[in-house]
C-alpha positions in Angstrom: 133.3 256.7 73.9 133.2 255.4 77.5 129.4 255.6 77.9 126.9 257.8 79.7 128.3 259.4 82.8 124.9 260.8 83.9 121.3 259.8 83.4 118.5 262.2 84.4 115.2 260.3 84.9 112.3 261.8 83.0 109.4 263.1 85.1 107.3 260.2 83.9 109.5 257.6 85.5 108.1 256.1 88.7 110.0 252.8 89.3 113.6 252.0 88.3 115.0 248.5 88.6 118.6 247.4 89.0 120.4 244.1 88.6 123.9 242.8 88.2 126.1 239.7 88.1 123.8 237.5 86.0 126.8 235.7 84.6 124.8 234.5 81.6 126.2 232.1 79.0 125.6 228.8 77.3 126.3 227.0 80.6 123.6 228.8 82.6 120.3 228.2 80.7 118.1 228.2 83.8 119.5 231.6 84.9 118.9 233.0 81.4 115.3 231.7 81.4 114.7 233.2 84.9 116.1 236.6 83.8 114.1 236.6 80.6 110.8 235.6 82.3 111.5 237.9 85.2 112.1 240.8 82.8 108.8 240.1 80.9 107.0 240.6 84.2 109.1 243.4 85.6 107.1 246.5 86.4 109.5 249.4 86.0 110.1 252.3 83.7 113.8 251.6 83.2 116.4 248.9 84.0 120.0 249.4 84.9 122.3 246.4 84.6 125.5 247.0 86.5 128.1 244.7 85.1 128.8 241.0 84.7 125.6 240.4 82.7 127.7 237.8 80.8 129.9 235.2 82.5 132.6 235.9 79.9 132.5 238.0 76.7 135.4 237.4 74.4 134.3 239.3 71.3 131.3 240.4 69.3 131.1 237.1 67.5 129.4 235.8 70.7 126.2 237.7 69.8 125.4 235.0 67.2 125.3 232.3 69.9 121.7 231.1 70.8 121.9 232.2 74.4 123.0 235.7 73.4 120.2 235.9 70.8 117.7 234.9 73.4 118.9 237.6 75.7 118.8 240.1 72.8 115.2 239.2 72.0 114.2 239.5 75.6 115.7 243.0 76.1 114.3 244.3 72.9 110.8 242.9 73.6 110.7 244.6 77.0 110.5 247.9 75.2 111.6 250.3 77.9 115.0 251.9 78.4 117.8 249.6 79.4 121.2 250.9 80.6 124.2 248.5 80.7 127.5 248.9 82.6 130.3 246.5 81.9 132.0 244.5 84.7 135.1 242.5 85.2 133.7 239.5 83.2 132.2 241.4 80.2 134.4 244.5 79.8 134.9 243.6 76.2 131.3 244.3 75.3 131.4 246.8 72.5 129.1 249.8 72.0 127.8 248.1 68.8 126.8 245.0 70.7 125.3 246.9 73.6 123.2 248.9 71.2 122.2 245.7 69.3 121.0 244.3 72.6 118.7 247.3 72.9 120.6 249.0 75.6 122.6 252.2 76.2 126.1 252.0 77.6 127.0 253.5 81.0 130.4 254.8 82.0 132.3 252.8 84.6 131.2 255.4 87.1 127.8 256.9 86.3 125.2 259.0 88.2 121.5 258.7 88.1 119.3 261.7 89.1 115.8 260.6 90.1 113.7 263.5 91.3 115.8 265.3 93.9 118.0 262.3 94.7 121.3 261.3 93.1 122.9 257.9 93.2 126.3 256.7 92.0 126.3 253.5 89.9 129.4 251.3 89.6 130.0 247.6 89.0 132.3 247.6 92.1 135.5 245.9 91.1 137.4 249.1 90.6 136.7 250.0 94.3 138.2 246.8 95.7 141.4 248.7 96.4 142.9 246.1 98.8 143.1 243.5 96.1 146.2 245.0 94.5 146.9 242.0 92.3 143.4 242.3 90.7 143.8 246.1 90.3 147.0 245.6 88.3 145.3 243.0 86.1 142.3 245.3 85.6 144.6 248.1 84.6 146.3 245.8 82.0 143.1 244.4 80.4 141.5 247.8 80.1 144.3 249.1 77.9 143.3 249.5 74.2 146.5 247.8 73.0 145.9 244.8 75.2 142.3 244.5 74.1 143.1 244.9 70.4 145.8 242.2 70.7 143.4 239.8 72.5 140.6 240.4 70.0 142.9 239.7 67.1 143.2 236.1 68.2 140.9 233.5 66.6 137.5 233.3 68.3 137.9 229.7 69.4 141.2 230.6 71.0 139.6 233.4 72.9 136.9 231.0 74.0 139.4 228.5 75.3 141.2 231.2 77.3 137.9 232.3 78.9 137.2 228.7 79.7 140.5 228.4 81.5 139.9 231.5 83.4 136.4 230.3 84.5 137.9 227.0 85.7 140.4 229.0 87.8 137.6 231.1 89.2 135.5 228.1 90.2 138.5 226.7 92.0 139.0 230.0 93.9 137.6 230.5 97.5 133.9 231.2 98.0 132.6 234.7 97.3 132.3 235.3 101.1 136.1 235.3 101.3 136.6 237.9 98.5 137.7 241.4 99.2 135.1 244.1 99.6 134.9 247.7 98.3 136.9 250.3 100.1 134.5 252.4 102.4 136.8 255.4 101.7 136.5 255.0 98.0 132.7 254.6 98.2 132.4 257.7 100.4 134.5 259.7 98.0 132.4 258.7 95.1 129.2 259.8 96.8 130.7 263.1 98.0 132.3 263.9 94.6 129.0 263.2 92.8 126.7 264.8 95.4 124.9 261.5 95.8 123.1 260.0 98.8 123.7 256.4 97.8 126.0 254.1 95.9 124.6 251.1 94.0 126.9 248.2 92.9 127.3 244.5 92.4 130.4 242.4 92.0 130.7 241.0 95.6 127.7 238.7 95.5 126.9 239.8 99.0 123.6 241.7 98.8 123.2 244.1 101.8 122.7 247.8 102.7 125.6 249.5 104.4 125.4 252.8 106.2 128.3 255.1 105.6 128.8 258.7 106.8 128.2 259.9 103.2 125.1 257.8 102.5 123.9 254.2 101.9 125.9 251.6 99.9 123.4 249.2 98.3 124.8 245.9 97.1 123.0 244.0 94.4 122.5 240.2 94.4 124.1 237.9 91.9 121.8 235.6 90.0 122.1 231.8 89.8 119.2 229.4 89.0 121.4 226.6 87.6 122.6 225.5 91.1 121.1 225.3 94.6 119.9 227.3 96.3 118.5 229.4 93.4 118.8 233.2 93.8 118.2 236.4 91.9 116.4 239.7 92.6 115.7 243.1 91.3 116.5 246.2 93.4 113.6 248.6 92.8 113.7 252.3 93.5 110.6 254.3 93.8 110.5 257.9 95.0 111.8 257.8 98.6 111.7 254.0 98.8 114.1 251.1 97.9 113.0 247.4 98.0 114.3 244.1 96.9 112.1 241.9 94.8 113.0 238.2 94.5 112.6 236.5 91.1 110.7 233.3 91.7 110.7 230.6 89.0 
């Protein structure tokens, strides 16, 4: 199963929150605490997490780690619907783990119907079409055979591989120099899905972009372990979108 491709908001929903790129793990305790505290005070009827919730997820064994258990307790305690979409860092999250976290899995491309409006939800990496090297890598690691082979390795070995990849990522250029989503791909997603907006993360460059087909709304990344701290919810009420900073 790839996850839910469409979510229709019940009539009782009034506020829907979105977040992405939390990059949680043992090395980001302040960010984890900020998210858990922010969630406890979040006024919304549902939460959509659009990828890279984890800094790196190398197998279901990670759910036993203290930071993952803290996240699990927080999501379960919130007590309202949570929908989770995988990103380029946590694409190995299984259905079983997502359900154990108290969430429902979204497909890589999902639609949300809220009243009379529809929005497309993606993480964003699949639409960075100019980065051909990454797209080839993405195609490879999304293959079931590749994933089964990787997950068959001992857990410590998988952790070491992830650590090496994180080190390489930290040595890479700043996010401002990364490629962006293809406007053509974004427009096609909105047109195909009869949507007025596209919501995504991945680029770490929060902004609203007007396209001929609708609005592209980019979510913020979260980081409270370095300076300056940052993190926010994108909140959608009927006819209104707003960003709410999480202050700790």
